[in-house]
N, C-alpha and C positions, 0 to 999 in steps of 0.2 A: 403116259408111259412111252408111247411111240414117239412123242415129241422129244422127250429127253434122249431117246436112242438116236433119233435123227440128228439132234444137236451134237451129240458125242461123235457120231460118224463124220459130221461136217467139220468139226474142229480137228479131228484126226487127219482127215484128207487135206485140210488147209495146212496143217503142220508138215505133212509129207511133201506137199507141193512146195512149201517154203524152203525146206531142206534141199529138195531137188534143184530149185532155182539157184540156191546158194552154191551147190556143188557145180552146177553148170557155169556160173559166173567165175568161180575159182579156176575151173578147168580152162575157160577161155583166157583168163589172165595168165595162167601158166604157159599156155601155148604162145600168147603174144610175147611174153618175156623171153621164152626160148628163141623165138624168131629174132627178136631184137638182139639177143646175145650172139646168135649166129652171125647176124649182119656185122656186129662190132668186131667179132673175131676175124671174119673174112674182110 
């Protein structure tokens, strides 16, 4: 019973970590794009 619970928690935390990493990557790309656009405008 405890093993199943641990597995569920592990999967859940993995999913959260994955979404967090994806969000960070998107955020970084957005910042890079805005910097590039500003350079082009200037």
